[in-house]
C-alpha positions as protocol buffer text, in pm:
chain_id: "A"
residue {
  index: 1
  type: MET
  ca { x: 7016 y: 2343 z: -2459 }
}
residue {
  index: 2
  type: GLY
  ca { x: 6816 y: 2389 z: -2780 }
}
residue {
  index: 3
  type: ALA
  ca { x: 6442 y: 2354 z: -2810 }
}
residue {
  index: 4
  type: ALA
  ca { x: 6465 y: 2034 z: -3017 }
}
residue {
  index: 5
  type: ARG
  ca { x: 6698 y: 1861 z: -2766 }
}
residue {
  index: 6
  type: VAL
  ca { x: 6465 y: 1966 z: -2479 }
}
residue {
  index: 7
  type: GLY
  ca { x: 6166 y: 1826 z: -2673 }
}
residue {
  index: 8
  type: LEU
  ca { x: 6359 y: 1495 z: -2744 }
}
residue {
  index: 9
  type: GLY
  ca { x: 6447 y: 1457 z: -2378 }
}
residue {
  index: 10
  type: ARG
  ca { x: 6085 y: 1526 z: -2279 }
}
residue {
  index: 11
  type: ILE
  ca { x: 5904 y: 1272 z: -2499 }
}
residue {
  index: 12
  type: GLY
  ca { x: 6183 y: 1050 z: -2631 }
}
residue {
  index: 13
  type: ALA
  ca { x: 6266 y: 901 z: -2974 }
}
residue {
  index: 14
  type: ASP
  ca { x: 5964 y: 673 z: -2948 }
}
residue {
  index: 15
  type: GLY
  ca { x: 5741 y: 957 z: -2876 }
}
residue {
  index: 16
  type: LEU
  ca { x: 5866 y: 1155 z: -3174 }
}
residue {
  index: 17
  type: ALA
  ca { x: 5824 y: 847 z: -3405 }
}
residue {
  index: 18
  type: THR
  ca { x: 5448 y: 801 z: -3301 }
}
residue {
  index: 19
  type: PHE
  ca { x: 5410 y: 1180 z: -3332 }
}
residue {
  index: 20
  type: ALA
  ca { x: 5520 y: 1166 z: -3693 }
}
residue {
  index: 21
  type: LEU
  ca { x: 5304 y: 842 z: -3757 }
}
residue {
  index: 22
  type: SER
  ca { x: 5009 y: 1015 z: -3614 }
}
residue {
  index: 23
  type: ASN
  ca { x: 5040 y: 1316 z: -3836 }
}
residue {
  index: 24
  type: LEU
  ca { x: 5095 y: 1083 z: -4148 }
}
residue {
  index: 25
  type: ILE
  ca { x: 4768 y: 912 z: -4069 }
}
residue {
  index: 26
  type: ILE
  ca { x: 4586 y: 1238 z: -4039 }
}
residue {
  index: 27
  type: LEU
  ca { x: 4715 y: 1339 z: -4377 }
}
residue {
  index: 28
  type: ALA
  ca { x: 4641 y: 994 z: -4534 }
}
residue {
  index: 29
  type: THR
  ca { x: 4280 y: 1014 z: -4407 }
}
residue {
  index: 30
  type: GLY
  ca { x: 4232 y: 1367 z: -4530 }
}
residue {
  index: 31
  type: GLY
  ca { x: 4203 y: 1477 z: -4172 }
}
residue {
  index: 32
  type: LEU
  ca { x: 3905 y: 1252 z: -4100 }
}
residue {
  index: 33
  type: SER
  ca { x: 4072 y: 1049 z: -3816 }
}
residue {
  index: 34
  type: TRP
  ca { x: 4140 y: 1391 z: -3648 }
}
residue {
  index: 35
  type: LEU
  ca { x: 3786 y: 1508 z: -3712 }
}
residue {
  index: 36
  type: LEU
  ca { x: 3625 y: 1198 z: -3548 }
}
residue {
  index: 37
  type: LEU
  ca { x: 3830 y: 1266 z: -3240 }
}
residue {
  index: 38
  type: TRP
  ca { x: 3759 y: 1634 z: -3248 }
}
residue {
  index: 39
  type: THR
  ca { x: 3383 y: 1536 z: -3242 }
}
residue {
  index: 40
  type: HIS
  ca { x: 3440 y: 1300 z: -2955 }
}
residue {
  index: 41
  type: ALA
  ca { x: 3622 y: 1563 z: -2752 }
}
residue {
  index: 42
  type: LEU
  ca { x: 3356 y: 1832 z: -2827 }
}
residue {
  index: 43
  type: ARG
  ca { x: 3086 y: 1591 z: -2700 }
}
residue {
  index: 44
  type: TRP
  ca { x: 3269 y: 1523 z: -2382 }
}
residue {
  index: 45
  type: SER
  ca { x: 3334 y: 1883 z: -2321 }
}
residue {
  index: 46
  type: ARG
  ca { x: 2957 y: 1970 z: -2347 }
}
residue {
  index: 47
  type: ARG
  ca { x: 2785 y: 1696 z: -2204 }
}
residue {
  index: 48
  type: LEU
  ca { x: 2959 y: 1603 z: -1882 }
}
residue {
  index: 49
  type: ARG
  ca { x: 2860 y: 1701 z: -1546 }
}
residue {
  index: 50
  type: CYS
  ca { x: 3061 y: 1682 z: -1227 }
}
residue {
  index: 51
  type: PRO
  ca { x: 2974 y: 1400 z: -975 }
}
residue {
  index: 52
  type: GLY
  ca { x: 2843 y: 1493 z: -638 }
}
residue {
  index: 53
  type: GLY
  ca { x: 3120 y: 1344 z: -440 }
}
residue {
  index: 54
  type: GLY
  ca { x: 3425 y: 1095 z: -416 }
}
residue {
  index: 55
  type: ARG
  ca { x: 3665 y: 997 z: -168 }
}
residue {
  index: 56
  type: CYS
  ca { x: 3966 y: 1079 z: -368 }
}
residue {
  index: 57
  type: ILE
  ca { x: 3984 y: 1385 z: -583 }
}
residue {
  index: 58
  type: LEU
  ca { x: 4259 y: 1418 z: -853 }
}
residue {
  index: 59
  type: VAL
  ca { x: 4331 y: 1765 z: -980 }
}
residue {
  index: 60
  type: LEU
  ca { x: 4547 y: 1797 z: -1288 }
}
residue {
  index: 61
  type: GLY
  ca { x: 4780 y: 2103 z: -1266 }
}
residue {
  index: 62
  type: GLN
  ca { x: 4835 y: 2373 z: -1545 }
}
residue {
  index: 63
  type: GLN
  ca { x: 5119 y: 2591 z: -1627 }
}
residue {
  index: 64
  type: LEU
  ca { x: 5158 y: 2870 z: -1362 }
}
residue {
  index: 65
  type: GLU
  ca { x: 5144 y: 3243 z: -1425 }
}
residue {
  index: 66
  type: ALA
  ca { x: 5404 y: 3444 z: -1237 }
}
residue {
  index: 67
  type: GLY
  ca { x: 5433 y: 3155 z: -993 }
}
residue {
  index: 68
  type: ALA
  ca { x: 5061 y: 3138 z: -918 }
}
residue {
  index: 69
  type: PRO
  ca { x: 4769 y: 2930 z: -1066 }
}
residue {
  index: 70
  type: GLY
  ca { x: 4614 y: 3105 z: -1363 }
}
residue {
  index: 71
  type: ALA
  ca { x: 4241 y: 3151 z: -1439 }
}
residue {
  index: 72
  type: GLY
  ca { x: 4193 y: 2794 z: -1576 }
}
residue {
  index: 73
  type: TYR
  ca { x: 4387 y: 2628 z: -1301 }
}
residue {
  index: 74
  type: ARG
  ca { x: 4200 y: 2828 z: -1034 }
}
residue {
  index: 75
  type: LEU
  ca { x: 3868 y: 2690 z: -1180 }
}
residue {
  index: 76
  type: ARG
  ca { x: 4000 y: 2339 z: -1138 }
}
residue {
  index: 77
  type: LEU
  ca { x: 4109 y: 2401 z: -775 }
}
residue {
  index: 78
  type: LEU
  ca { x: 3789 y: 2578 z: -684 }
}
residue {
  index: 79
  type: ARG
  ca { x: 3593 y: 2280 z: -826 }
}
residue {
  index: 80
  type: ALA
  ca { x: 3791 y: 2062 z: -586 }
}
residue {
  index: 81
  type: VAL
  ca { x: 3719 y: 2284 z: -294 }
}
residue {
  index: 82
  type: ARG
  ca { x: 3339 y: 2251 z: -355 }
}
residue {
  index: 83
  type: LEU
  ca { x: 3353 y: 1872 z: -379 }
}
residue {
  index: 84
  type: ALA
  ca { x: 3577 y: 1854 z: -68 }
}
residue {
  index: 85
  type: ARG
  ca { x: 3333 y: 2073 z: 124 }
}
residue {
  index: 86
  type: ARG
  ca { x: 3039 y: 1844 z: 35 }
}
residue {
  index: 87
  type: ASN
  ca { x: 3245 y: 1539 z: 146 }
}
residue {
  index: 88
  type: PRO
  ca { x: 3451 y: 1595 z: 464 }
}
residue {
  index: 89
  type: ASP
  ca { x: 3621 y: 1253 z: 419 }
}
residue {
  index: 90
  type: ALA
  ca { x: 3752 y: 1327 z: 74 }
}
residue {
  index: 91
  type: ARG
  ca { x: 4128 y: 1389 z: 16 }
}
residue {
  index: 92
  type: ILE
  ca { x: 4279 y: 1570 z: -274 }
}
residue {
  index: 93
  type: LEU
  ca { x: 4576 y: 1474 z: -480 }
}
residue {
  index: 94
  type: VAL
  ca { x: 4711 y: 1770 z: -676 }
}
residue {
  index: 95
  type: LEU
  ca { x: 4927 y: 1677 z: -983 }
}
residue {
  index: 96
  type: GLY
  ca { x: 5190 y: 1891 z: -1161 }
}
residue {
  index: 97
  type: GLY
  ca { x: 5568 y: 1945 z: -1175 }
}
residue {
  index: 98
  type: GLN
  ca { x: 5799 y: 2245 z: -1222 }
}
residue {
  index: 99
  type: THR
  ca { x: 5680 y: 2532 z: -1447 }
}
residue {
  index: 100
  type: SER
  ca { x: 5996 y: 2724 z: -1413 }
}
residue {
  index: 101
  type: PRO
  ca { x: 6335 y: 2677 z: -1259 }
}
residue {
  index: 102
  type: GLN
  ca { x: 6280 y: 2947 z: -995 }
}
residue {
  index: 103
  type: GLY
  ca { x: 5903 y: 2905 z: -922 }
}
residue {
  index: 104
  type: PRO
  ca { x: 5706 y: 2654 z: -727 }
}
residue {
  index: 105
  type: THR
  ca { x: 5573 y: 2335 z: -879 }
}
residue {
  index: 106
  type: GLU
  ca { x: 5218 y: 2335 z: -1010 }
}
residue {
  index: 107
  type: ALA
  ca { x: 5110 y: 2096 z: -736 }
}
residue {
  index: 108
  type: ALA
  ca { x: 5277 y: 2310 z: -463 }
}
residue {
  index: 109
  type: ALA
  ca { x: 5093 y: 2625 z: -590 }
}
residue {
  index: 110
  type: GLY
  ca { x: 4775 y: 2431 z: -618 }
}
residue {
  index: 111
  type: ALA
  ca { x: 4800 y: 2300 z: -263 }
}
residue {
  index: 112
  type: ALA
  ca { x: 4870 y: 2642 z: -124 }
}
residue {
  index: 113
  type: PHE
  ca { x: 4550 y: 2777 z: -307 }
}
residue {
  index: 114
  type: LEU
  ca { x: 4348 y: 2495 z: -156 }
}
residue {
  index: 115
  type: ARG
  ca { x: 4471 y: 2568 z: 200 }
}
residue {
  index: 116
  type: ARG
  ca { x: 4380 y: 2941 z: 147 }
}
residue {
  index: 117
  type: TYR
  ca { x: 4028 y: 2826 z: 80 }
}
residue {
  index: 118
  type: GLY
  ca { x: 4014 y: 2639 z: 412 }
}
residue {
  index: 119
  type: ILE
  ca { x: 4102 y: 2277 z: 288 }
}
residue {
  index: 120
  type: ALA
  ca { x: 4321 y: 2130 z: 580 }
}
residue {
  index: 121
  type: ALA
  ca { x: 4675 y: 2044 z: 491 }
}
residue {
  index: 122
  type: GLU
  ca { x: 4628 y: 1682 z: 594 }
}
residue {
  index: 123
  type: ARG
  ca { x: 4367 y: 1644 z: 333 }
}
residue {
  index: 124
  type: ILE
  ca { x: 4601 y: 1740 z: 57 }
}
residue {
  index: 125
  type: GLN
  ca { x: 4867 y: 1539 z: -116 }
}
residue {
  index: 126
  type: THR
  ca { x: 5091 y: 1653 z: -413 }
}
residue {
  index: 127
  type: GLU
  ca { x: 5273 y: 1476 z: -698 }
}
residue {
  index: 128
  type: ASP
  ca { x: 5528 y: 1722 z: -825 }
}
residue {
  index: 129
  type: ALA
  ca { x: 5775 y: 1503 z: -1026 }
}
residue {
  index: 130
  type: SER
  ca { x: 5584 y: 1501 z: -1353 }
}
residue {
  index: 131
  type: ARG
  ca { x: 5625 y: 1710 z: -1672 }
}
residue {
  index: 132
  type: HIS
  ca { x: 5297 y: 1639 z: -1860 }
}
residue {
  index: 133
  type: THR
  ca { x: 4965 y: 1470 z: -1824 }
}
residue {
  index: 134
  type: LEU
  ca { x: 5086 y: 1125 z: -1901 }
}
residue {
  index: 135
  type: GLU
  ca { x: 5337 y: 1144 z: -1619 }
}
residue {
  index: 136
  type: ASN
  ca { x: 5088 y: 1315 z: -1392 }
}
residue {
  index: 137
  type: LEU
  ca { x: 4858 y: 1027 z: -1406 }
}
residue {
  index: 138
  type: ARG
  ca { x: 5118 y: 745 z: -1409 }
}
residue {
  index: 139
  type: ASN
  ca { x: 5269 y: 898 z: -1094 }
}
residue {
  index: 140
  type: ALA
  ca { x: 4936 y: 939 z: -934 }
}
residue {
  index: 141
  type: ARG
  ca { x: 4856 y: 577 z: -1002 }
}
residue {
  index: 142
  type: ASP
  ca { x: 5183 y: 466 z: -839 }
}
residue {
  index: 143
  type: LEU
  ca { x: 5118 y: 683 z: -535 }
}
residue {
  index: 144
  type: LEU
  ca { x: 4766 y: 554 z: -490 }
}
residue {
  index: 145
  type: ALA
  ca { x: 4890 y: 189 z: -526 }
}
residue {
  index: 146
  type: LEU
  ca { x: 5081 y: 238 z: -202 }
}
residue {
  index: 147
  type: GLU
  ca { x: 4776 y: 342 z: -2 }
}
residue {
  index: 148
  type: PRO
  ca { x: 4455 y: 150 z: 116 }
}
residue {
  index: 149
  type: HIS
  ca { x: 4158 y: 240 z: -95 }
}
residue {
  index: 150
  type: ASP
  ca { x: 3805 y: 121 z: -173 }
}
residue {
  index: 151
  type: ASP
  ca { x: 3648 y: 48 z: -513 }
}
residue {
  index: 152
  type: GLU
  ca { x: 3495 y: 392 z: -556 }
}
residue {
  index: 153
  type: PRO
  ca { x: 3592 y: 576 z: -875 }
}
residue {
  index: 154
  type: LEU
  ca { x: 3840 y: 862 z: -842 }
}
residue {
  index: 155
  type: VAL
  ca { x: 3711 y: 1208 z: -940 }
}
residue {
  index: 156
  type: LEU
  ca { x: 3935 y: 1352 z: -1203 }
}
residue {
  index: 157
  type: ILE
  ca { x: 3921 y: 1732 z: -1230 }
}
residue {
  index: 158
  type: THR
  ca { x: 4042 y: 1922 z: -1541 }
}
residue {
  index: 159
  type: SER
  ca { x: 3930 y: 2178 z: -1789 }
}
residue {
  index: 160
  type: ARG
  ca { x: 3644 y: 2091 z: -2033 }
}
residue {
  index: 161
  type: PHE
  ca { x: 3866 y: 2084 z: -2329 }
}
residue {
  index: 162
  type: HIS
  ca { x: 4107 y: 1848 z: -2168 }
}
residue {
  index: 163
  type: LEU
  ca { x: 3849 y: 1589 z: -2043 }
}
residue {
  index: 164
  type: ALA
  ca { x: 3844 y: 1347 z: -2322 }
}
residue {
  index: 165
  type: ARG
  ca { x: 4232 y: 1307 z: -2352 }
}
residue {
  index: 166
  type: SER
  ca { x: 4305 y: 1298 z: -1982 }
}
residue {
  index: 167
  type: THR
  ca { x: 4026 y: 1052 z: -1922 }
}
residue {
  index: 168
  type: ALA
  ca { x: 4154 y: 818 z: -2198 }
}
residue {
  index: 169
  type: MET
  ca { x: 4505 y: 833 z: -2054 }
}
residue {
  index: 170
  type: ALA
  ca { x: 4379 y: 753 z: -1699 }
}
residue {
  index: 171
  type: ARG
  ca { x: 4162 y: 458 z: -1807 }
}
residue {
  index: 172
  type: GLY
  ca { x: 4437 y: 337 z: -2039 }
}
residue {
  index: 173
  type: MET
  ca { x: 4650 y: 305 z: -1716 }
}
residue {
  index: 174
  type: GLY
  ca { x: 4387 y: 122 z: -1532 }
}
residue {
  index: 175
  type: LEU
  ca { x: 4267 y: 403 z: -1323 }
}
residue {
  index: 176
  type: ARG
  ca { x: 3885 y: 404 z: -1246 }
}
residue {
  index: 177
  type: VAL
  ca { x: 3800 y: 759 z: -1288 }
}
residue {
  index: 178
  type: CYS
  ca { x: 3482 y: 977 z: -1299 }
}
residue {
  index: 179
  type: PRO
  ca { x: 3573 y: 1280 z: -1504 }
}
residue {
  index: 180
  type: CYS
  ca { x: 3472 y: 1619 z: -1368 }
}
residue {
  index: 181
  type: PRO
  ca { x: 3490 y: 1950 z: -1574 }
}
residue {
  index: 182
  type: ALA
  ca { x: 3628 y: 2246 z: -1392 }
}
residue {
  index: 183
  type: GLU
  ca { x: 3391 y: 2496 z: -1552 }
}
residue {
  index: 184
  type: LEU
  ca { x: 3029 y: 2548 z: -1508 }
}
residue {
  index: 185
  type: ASP
  ca { x: 3002 y: 2706 z: -1867 }
}
residue {
  index: 186
  type: SER
  ca { x: 3012 y: 2428 z: -2132 }
}
residue {
  index: 187
  type: ARG
  ca { x: 3155 y: 2673 z: -2396 }
}
residue {
  index: 188
  type: VAL
  ca { x: 3512 y: 2562 z: -2502 }
}
residue {
  index: 189
  type: SER
  ca { x: 3780 y: 2737 z: -2708 }
}
residue {
  index: 190
  type: ALA
  ca { x: 3772 y: 2599 z: -3067 }
}
residue {
  index: 191
  type: ALA
  ca { x: 4146 y: 2636 z: -3087 }
}
residue {
  index: 192
  type: ARG
  ca { x: 4216 y: 2447 z: -2764 }
}
residue {
  index: 193
  type: LEU
  ca { x: 3973 y: 2170 z: -2858 }
}
residue {
  index: 194
  type: ALA
  ca { x: 4148 y: 2131 z: -3200 }
}
residue {
  index: 195
  type: ARG
  ca { x: 4485 y: 2085 z: -3032 }
}
residue {
  index: 196
  type: GLU
  ca { x: 4341 y: 1842 z: -2780 }
}
residue {
  index: 197
  type: ALA
  ca { x: 4194 y: 1626 z: -3063 }
}
residue {
  index: 198
  type: TRP
  ca { x: 4542 y: 1629 z: -3219 }
}
residue {
  index: 199
  type: MET
  ca { x: 4713 y: 1534 z: -2903 }
}
residue {
  index: 200
  type: LEU
  ca { x: 4440 y: 1253 z: -2835 }
}
residue {
  index: 201
  type: HIS
  ca { x: 4502 y: 1117 z: -3187 }
}
residue {
  index: 202
  type: TRP
  ca { x: 4874 y: 1092 z: -3112 }
}
residue {
  index: 203
  type: TYR
  ca { x: 4805 y: 914 z: -2787 }
}
residue {
  index: 204
  type: HIS
  ca { x: 4574 y: 661 z: -2954 }
}
residue {
  index: 205
  type: VAL
  ca { x: 4817 y: 596 z: -3245 }
}
residue {
  index: 206
  type: GLY
  ca { x: 5108 y: 555 z: -2996 }
}
residue {
  index: 207
  type: ARG
  ca { x: 4924 y: 321 z: -2788 }
}
residue {
  index: 208
  type: GLY
  ca { x: 4809 y: 115 z: -3082 }
}
residue {
  index: 209
  type: PHE
  ca { x: 5147 y: 111 z: -3244 }
}
residue {
  index: 210
  type: ALA
  ca { x: 5314 y: -10 z: -2916 }
}
residue {
  index: 211
  type: ARG
  ca { x: 5061 y: -291 z: -2890 }
}
residue {
  index: 212
  type: LEU
  ca { x: 5114 y: -377 z: -3246 }
}
residue {
  index: 213
  type: ILE
  ca { x: 5484 y: -418 z: -3224 }
}
residue {
  index: 214
  type: ARG
  ca { x: 5471 y: -541 z: -2858 }
}
residue {
  index: 215
  type: HIS
  ca { x: 5724 y: -269 z: -2749 }
}
residue {
  index: 216
  type: ARG
  ca { x: 5746 y: -326 z: -2374 }
}
residue {
  index: 217
  type: GLY
  ca { x: 5923 y: 4 z: -2294 }
}
residue {
  index: 218
  type: MET
  ca { x: 5647 y: 212 z: -2481 }
}
residue {
  index: 219
  type: LEU
  ca { x: 5373 y: 17 z: -2321 }
}
residue {
  index: 220
  type: GLU
  ca { x: 5519 y: 72 z: -1984 }
}
residue {
  index: 221
  type: ARG
  ca { x: 5512 y: 446 z: -2028 }
}
residue {
  index: 222
  type: ILE
  ca { x: 5165 y: 480 z: -2147 }
}
residue {
  index: 223
  type: THR
  ca { x: 4966 y: 205 z: -1975 }
}
């Protein structure tokens, strides 16, 4: 199957349409709309600090390297380990689907990493049916809705460059999250942050467009 058909299957025709619309808006504004979100993402990446605890910790997965968590994913998991050790009642939900047809899912590899660092298996839950961040969070919301829970916000762990977009998506789905950066160092790759601002722009344009035309199918996928 060609790359174009894979992309279409992954995000759908509606996603491609809003992707095109998002890029048109960036061009029409001379890049200003993108720059505003880049500034927003930069501020989040530099200022946020991780909360001291939380009863439920969500860890966003990342593409595996040779079937194992890479450097960035390991930082996310190690942050979860530190939080779990501070709060013995906390449980961890690791999110992420298949990286390659032969390898484990991101969630399975992350759960194995946590167990190696002494986190008991009964404290770990996985969500491994998702293909991207939006699906990660939607599936997590559906899993959590099946379980009893209190009103304490969920701790959402991801890399600093990814904080603004993942938090916007989570809150757009009605999840009460407290974002937590994986890294202690506040420095962020300029290239990654630029891409994140572009993806965040696409998300906001898609959500706004779906609301404007009252497209139920699109809204169900992103809210």
